[in-house]
Structures are given as structure tokens and as C-alpha cells.
C-alpha positions as CSV (number, residue, x, y, z in Angstrom):
1,M,0.0,0.0,0.0
2,L,2.8,2.4,0.9
3,L,4.5,1.7,-2.5
4,G,1.2,2.5,-4.2
5,L,0.8,5.8,-2.4
6,A,4.4,6.7,-3.2
7,L,3.9,5.8,-6.9
8,L,0.7,7.9,-7.0
9,G,2.5,10.9,-5.4
10,F,5.4,10.6,-7.8
11,T,3.2,10.3,-10.9
12,S,1.0,13.3,-9.9
13,V,4.1,15.5,-9.2
14,Y,5.8,14.3,-12.4
15,R,2.7,15.0,-14.5
16,E,2.4,18.5,-13.1
17,G,6.1,19.2,-13.6
18,F,5.9,17.8,-17.2
19,E,2.8,20.0,-17.9
20,I,4.6,23.1,-16.6
21,V,7.7,22.4,-18.7
22,I,5.7,22.0,-21.9
23,F,3.8,25.2,-21.1
24,L,7.0,27.2,-20.3
25,Q,8.7,25.9,-23.5
26,N,5.8,27.2,-25.6
27,L,6.0,30.6,-23.8
28,R,9.8,30.6,-24.4
29,Q,9.3,30.2,-28.1
30,L,6.6,32.9,-28.3
31,Y,8.2,35.5,-26.0
32,G,11.8,34.6,-25.4
33,S,13.8,33.2,-22.4
34,S,14.1,36.4,-20.4
35,V,10.3,36.9,-20.1
36,V,9.8,33.3,-19.0
37,L,12.7,33.5,-16.5
38,E,11.1,36.7,-15.1
39,G,7.7,35.0,-14.7
40,V,9.3,31.9,-13.1
41,A,11.2,34.1,-10.6
42,I,8.1,36.1,-9.7
43,G,6.1,32.9,-9.3
44,L,8.7,31.3,-7.1
45,L,8.9,34.6,-5.0
46,F,5.1,34.5,-4.4
47,T,5.1,30.8,-3.7
48,T,7.9,31.2,-1.2
49,A,6.1,34.2,0.4
50,A,2.9,32.1,0.7
51,G,4.8,29.2,2.2
52,V,6.6,31.4,4.8
53,L,3.4,33.1,5.8
54,T,1.6,29.8,6.1
55,F,4.3,28.3,8.3
56,A,4.7,31.5,10.4
57,L,1.0,31.9,11.0
58,H,-0.2,28.3,11.0
59,Q,-1.4,28.6,14.7
60,R,-3.7,31.5,13.9
61,L,-5.0,30.7,10.4
62,P,-8.7,30.1,10.3
63,Y,-8.5,26.7,8.4
64,K,-12.2,26.1,8.4
65,R,-12.9,29.4,6.8
66,L,-10.1,29.0,4.3
67,L,-11.4,25.6,3.3
68,I,-14.9,27.0,2.8
69,I,-13.5,29.9,0.7
70,T,-11.4,27.4,-1.4
71,G,-14.5,25.2,-1.9
72,V,-16.5,28.1,-3.2
73,M,-13.7,29.1,-5.5
74,L,-13.4,25.6,-6.8
75,L,-17.2,25.5,-7.4
76,F,-16.8,28.7,-9.4
77,V,-14.0,27.1,-11.4
78,L,-16.2,24.0,-12.0
79,V,-19.1,26.1,-13.4
80,V,-16.7,28.0,-15.7
81,S,-15.1,24.8,-16.9
82,V,-18.4,23.1,-17.7
83,G,-19.5,26.2,-19.6
84,E,-16.3,26.2,-21.6
85,Q,-16.5,22.5,-22.3
86,V,-20.1,22.8,-23.5
87,N,-19.1,25.7,-25.7
88,E,-16.2,23.7,-27.2
89,M,-18.5,20.8,-28.0
90,Q,-20.9,23.2,-29.7
91,L,-18.1,24.7,-31.7
92,A,-17.0,21.2,-32.7
93,G,-20.6,20.4,-33.8
94,W,-21.0,17.5,-31.3
95,I,-24.1,19.1,-29.6
96,G,-26.6,21.7,-30.9
97,T,-27.0,25.2,-29.9
98,S,-30.4,26.6,-28.8
99,E,-30.1,30.3,-28.4
100,I,-32.0,32.1,-25.6
101,T,-33.7,34.9,-27.6
102,W,-34.8,37.0,-24.6
103,L,-31.4,37.0,-22.9
104,Q,-28.5,39.3,-23.9
105,I,-25.1,38.4,-22.5
106,P,-22.1,40.6,-23.3
107,G,-19.2,38.9,-25.1
108,W,-16.8,39.4,-22.2
109,M,-19.0,37.2,-20.0
110,G,-18.3,34.3,-22.4
111,T,-14.6,35.0,-22.4
112,W,-14.1,35.4,-18.6
113,F,-17.0,33.3,-17.1
114,S,-18.0,31.0,-20.0
115,L,-21.6,32.3,-19.9
116,F,-23.0,31.9,-23.3
117,N,-26.4,32.8,-24.7
118,N,-27.7,29.2,-25.1
119,W,-29.7,26.6,-23.2
120,E,-27.1,23.9,-23.3
121,T,-24.5,25.9,-21.5
122,F,-26.9,27.0,-18.8
123,I,-28.3,23.5,-18.3
124,G,-24.8,22.0,-18.1
125,Q,-23.6,24.6,-15.6
126,A,-26.8,24.2,-13.6
127,L,-26.4,20.4,-13.5
128,A,-22.8,20.7,-12.3
129,L,-23.9,23.2,-9.6
130,L,-26.8,21.1,-8.6
131,L,-24.6,18.0,-8.3
132,V,-22.1,19.7,-6.0
133,V,-24.6,21.5,-3.8
134,G,-26.9,18.5,-3.8
135,S,-24.0,16.2,-2.6
136,Y,-23.3,18.7,0.2
137,F,-26.9,18.6,1.4
138,A,-27.1,14.8,1.0
139,A,-24.0,14.5,3.2
140,Q,-25.6,16.9,5.8
141,Y,-28.7,14.8,5.7
142,V,-26.9,11.5,6.3
143,R,-24.5,13.0,8.9
144,V,-26.7,15.3,10.8
145,W,-30.4,15.6,9.9
146,R,-31.3,11.9,9.7
147,P,-29.8,11.0,13.0
148,R,-31.5,13.9,14.7
149,K,-34.8,12.8,13.1
150,R,-34.3,9.3,14.6
151,G,-33.5,10.7,18.0
152,L,-29.8,9.9,17.8
153,A,-26.8,12.1,18.2
154,A,-25.6,13.8,15.1
155,A,-22.0,13.1,13.9
156,S,-19.4,15.3,15.5
157,I,-15.7,16.0,15.4
158,A,-13.7,13.4,17.3
159,H,-11.6,14.8,20.1
160,A,-9.5,11.7,20.6
161,P,-8.6,8.7,18.4
162,P,-10.9,5.7,18.5
163,E,-10.2,3.1,21.1
164,R,-8.7,-0.1,19.9
165,P,-11.1,-3.0,20.2
166,T,-10.1,-5.7,22.7
167,E,-9.5,-9.2,21.4
168,P,-11.9,-11.8,22.7
169,A,-10.4,-14.4,25.0
170,A,-9.3,-17.6,23.3
171,P,-11.1,-20.9,24.3
172,A,-9.1,-23.1,26.7
173,G,-6.5,-25.2,24.9
174,A,-6.5,-23.0,21.7
175,P,-3.3,-21.2,20.7
176,A,-3.2,-17.5,21.3
177,L,-3.6,-15.1,18.3
178,G,-0.3,-14.4,16.6
179,T,1.4,-17.7,17.7
180,L,2.0,-20.7,15.7
181,A,0.3,-24.0,16.7
């Protein structure tokens, strides 16, 4: 299992590094080495600053609030990505386009937020949003609301690790667990 986790970690880091190298090579061909080196230096500076601040302030950071903010931002990215993918499939001719005649969306909304004036994009984005928000409420129902409805205690954060179950006593004459007979 440990080897599998190590292999997964290696491949994910390797993939990201490989992707970055390809991206930077393309930028180097378009804009030259000095511009790419400047961008890499600025990126490393900001990454180092974020790391130093995180390690220096880790006792006072509101992790729950940060996770909620990150989740909301990821939800926004999901909605934009789904809109972009639906638009790409429409441009490729894989799905149709049904324009919403009564709605006027400026062109910059499509560029920045992937909001396009057609039903397919809105339906795809609404389904993605519904899936994520619905899964949150389904988890809340299973974890909190259903136990309360049944008169049980809702799930809560553990303050100590779970206790290890005790092994049942072996019958007389049987070898103890972990020993060879």
C-alpha cells in the first residue's frame, strides 16, 4: 500500500512538472527566455512568500474558513469549466445550440466566465452546480439531519482517536492469536 501511495505521489508531481515544462517551452518560443525567466522568478517569489506566511501563521490561520472559501472558488471554477466544455462541444458540432432569444449576454462574459447565450451551456452549468450543492446537502442529511430525526446524536468531530477493540479471550486449549500452533 505504501508503494502504491508513493507511486501515486510521484506520478502526480511528475505529471504537473511535465505539464509546466511544456507550457514554459511554448511561452519561451513565443516571448523569449528572459520573459519566461522573469515569470518563473516572480512565481517562485510569491510561492515562497505564501509558504513562509503559512508556516509562520499556522497557529492563527482560520483553516475552516479557508477551506470554505477554497471550496466556493473551486465551485466557481467548475461552473466556468463546464460552460467552456459545452461551448467547445458546440463549436465542434458535437451538440446543438439553442439560443435564448430574450437574454442578452455581453461577449466578455463568455470570455471570462463561460456564460453563453444558449440553453445547453446554462443547463450543463446548472447540473454541475446542482450535483455539487446536492451532494453537500445529501452528506448533511446522512451525517446530521437523519440521526436527529431518529432521536440519535448527530455526527461530531472526534476529540480523541478511536479506542482499539479488545480481542476476545481464546477458548481453553486454543493457541493465542499471533502464535503458531
